[in-house]
C-alpha positions, -999 to 999 in steps of 0.1 A, spaced: 274 -756 -603 304 -773 -587 332 -754 -569 357 -759 -598 333 -742 -622 329 -714 -597 367 -709 -596 366 -709 -634 341 -680 -634 362 -662 -608 391 -666 -633 370 -647 -658 365 -620 -631 329 -628 -623 322 -609 -591 291 -629 -582 311 -661 -585 338 -647 -563 312 -636 -537 297 -671 -537 332 -686 -532 339 -662 -504 307 -670 -486 312 -707 -491 347 -708 -476 346 -679 -452 337 -700 -421 362 -728 -428 391 -705 -437 384 -682 -407 385 -712 -384 417 -725 -399 434 -690 -397 423 -686 -361 440 -718 -354 472 -708 -373 475 -672 -361 461 -675 -326 455 -637 -328 420 -627 -337 430 -592 -348 450 -607 -377 426 -633 -389 403 -610 -410 433 -593 -427 449 -626 -436 416 -640 -448 411 -610 -470 447 -614 -483 439 -651 -490 408 -643 -510 426 -615 -529 452 -640 -540 424 -664 -550 409 -637 -571 441 -628 -588 453 -664 -592 421 -682 -600 434 -688 -636 461 -710 -621 437 -733 -603 443 -769 -614 408 -786 -616 424 -820 -608 427 -809 -571 399 -798 -548 391 -761 -544 394 -765 -507 429 -778 -510 438 -748 -532 423 -722 -509 437 -737 -477 472 -738 -494 468 -701 -501 456 -694 -466 485 -714 -451 511 -694 -471 494 -661 -462 493 -670 -425 530 -679 -425 538 -646 -442 519 -628 -416 537 -646 -388 571 -639 -403 561 -602 -408 554 -597 -371 581 -621 -360 561 -639 -333 575 -672 -323 546 -680 -299 515 -659 -307 490 -649 -280 460 -672 -275 429 -662 -294 407 -639 -274 374 -650 -289 356 -678 -269 347 -709 -288 311 -715 -295 296 -742 -272 282 -773 -290 257 -781 -262 232 -757 -247 232 -774 -212 252 -753 -187 273 -782 -174 283 -793 -209 289 -757 -220 312 -751 -191 330 -784 -196 334 -776 -233 347 -741 -226 373 -755 -201 384 -782 -225 387 -757 -254 407 -733 -232 430 -761 -222 434 -772 -258 440 -736 -270 467 -732 -243 485 -763 -257 480 -756 -294 495 -721 -290 528 -737 -279 531 -757 -311 550 -744 -341 528 -730 -369 537 -760 -390 526 -785 -363 495 -764 -355 485 -764 -391 487 -802 -394 467 -807 -362 441 -781 -372 437 -795 -408 434 -830 -396 411 -827 -366 391 -796 -374 388 -797 -412 390 -835 -418 418 -833 -444 438 -864 -454 476 -865 -452 477 -861 -490 455 -830 -489 476 -815 -460 508 -822 -480 493 -803 -510 482 -775 -487 514 -770 -468 537 -779 -498 556 -808 -484 558 -846 -488 532 -868 -472 559 -884 -450 567 -849 -437 531 -844 -427 531 -877 -409 563 -867 -391 549 -833 -381 517 -851 -368 538 -875 -347 559 -847 -331 528 -824 -326 510 -852 -308 540 -861 -287 545 -824 -278 508 -821 -269 509 -853 -248 539 -839 -229 521 -807 -222 488 -823 -212 501 -853 -194 482 -886 -195 452 -872 -177 448 -844 -202 452 -867 -232 423 -888 -219 402 -857 -214 407 -847 -250 
């Protein structure tokens, strides 16, 4: 069964289909929300809110788009609502360490240092710029998909990417950009 069919079953209030959708998207949505919110204590609440909206609005899903685009759009809007609700202009960095990709101690340490440096830079970006960077580099979304998710024209996505990269380069310097 494809994902669009799964959402169709969720629209008919099929709890098993909803559980399957939740399990399938939990890791990706959690990673995205961690990047957006930068505060691990909020991530689970906003993820639950996202899935609640998906449950309630499954009947509005347009099968011409991808399920991932629809769910990430909901998550993006819920994250922005949460940030406005608490009025944080620069949220605190996440307090959960990133999982290392390599088991070798030197590579693990290098990865952790690089991730900490990247997190320190990402936290200084606006939520809009952070979302574009996160969706592009960590979720492999195209400019069109990002535009659908964040609800803006493709040209705006490209502009946000340009300014986000420029800001990151200014914060990291030439040496840091090469390391990333």
